[in-house]
C-alpha positions in Angstrom: 37.9 20.4 -9.4 37.8 17.8 -12.2 37.3 18.7 -15.8 33.9 16.9 -16.0 32.4 19.1 -13.3 31.1 21.9 -15.5 28.1 22.3 -13.2 28.4 23.1 -9.6 26.4 20.7 -7.3 24.4 23.7 -6.2 23.1 24.3 -9.7 20.2 21.9 -9.2 18.8 24.1 -6.5 15.1 23.7 -6.9 13.1 20.9 -5.3 10.5 19.8 -7.8 7.7 17.2 -7.5 7.1 14.9 -10.5 3.6 13.6 -10.7 2.0 10.7 -12.5 -1.4 10.7 -13.9 -4.0 8.0 -13.3 -6.9 8.1 -15.6 -10.3 7.0 -14.4 -13.4 6.3 -16.5 -17.0 6.6 -15.7 -19.7 4.0 -16.4 -20.0 5.3 -20.0 -16.3 4.8 -20.5 -15.6 8.6 -20.7 -12.4 9.7 -19.1 -13.0 11.6 -15.9 -10.6 14.1 -14.4 -7.2 12.4 -13.9 -5.9 11.8 -10.5 -2.4 13.1 -10.0 -0.1 11.3 -7.5 3.4 12.1 -6.5 6.0 10.0 -8.3 9.4 11.5 -7.3 10.8 14.5 -5.6 14.0 15.6 -7.3 16.6 18.3 -7.3 16.4 20.2 -10.5 16.8 23.6 -12.0 13.8 25.4 -13.4 14.4 28.2 -15.8 11.8 30.4 -17.4 12.4 31.3 -21.0 13.3 34.8 -21.7 10.8 37.0 -23.5 12.7 36.6 -26.7 12.9 32.8 -26.3 9.2 32.6 -25.5 8.3 34.6 -28.7 10.5 32.3 -30.8 9.0 29.2 -29.2 5.5 30.4 -29.9 6.4 31.3 -33.5 7.7 27.7 -33.8 4.3 26.4 -32.6 5.6 25.4 -29.2 3.9 26.3 -25.9 7.2 26.0 -24.0 7.5 28.6 -21.2 10.2 27.0 -19.0 12.9 24.4 -19.0 13.7 21.8 -16.4 17.2 20.5 -16.0 17.8 17.4 -13.9 20.1 14.4 -13.6 19.5 12.0 -16.4 17.0 9.3 -15.8 14.7 7.2 -18.0 11.5 7.1 -16.0 10.1 10.6 -16.7 7.7 10.9 -19.6 5.5 13.6 -21.3 2.5 12.0 -19.5 3.8 13.4 -16.3 3.7 16.9 -14.8 6.0 19.0 -12.6 5.1 21.0 -9.5 7.4 23.8 -8.4 6.9 26.9 -6.4 3.2 27.1 -6.8 3.4 26.4 -10.6 2.1 23.3 -12.3 3.9 22.5 -15.5 3.1 20.1 -18.3 6.1 18.3 -19.8 5.9 19.2 -23.5 8.9 17.4 -25.0 10.8 14.2 -24.5 14.0 14.7 -22.5 16.9 16.2 -24.5 20.3 14.9 -23.4 22.6 17.6 -22.1 26.3 18.4 -22.3 29.2 16.6 -24.0 28.2 13.0 -23.6 24.5 13.3 -22.6 25.1 11.0 -19.7 24.8 13.4 -16.7 21.9 15.8 -17.2 18.8 16.1 -19.3 16.5 19.0 -20.1 12.7 18.9 -20.4 10.6 21.6 -22.0 7.7 22.7 -19.8 4.5 24.7 -20.3 2.6 26.3 -17.4 -0.8 24.6 -17.1 -3.7 26.9 -16.6 
């Protein structure tokens, strides 16, 4: 095993669907309910925050309830949402680079959508 493999390939063991939002407007130019369409299906790791982390996040004014770790890419934005295991998550923070060089993985903060 090489030094750079700090993460086993099996670590990204959750199949998530990233969805894009298409906004539509009615005749009065009011935004109607967005239409969500599948953008990409990716291997990722979804981790719910511990109770302690959730309390700290709330205290800091964040609604983060989970984190999503995936291979680094530049085409996922906070305008998108994540579907996994019956949950729908809003992406609440821009991706944070992970590990030593920030070139392999990134982490997104998620909030469960009601």
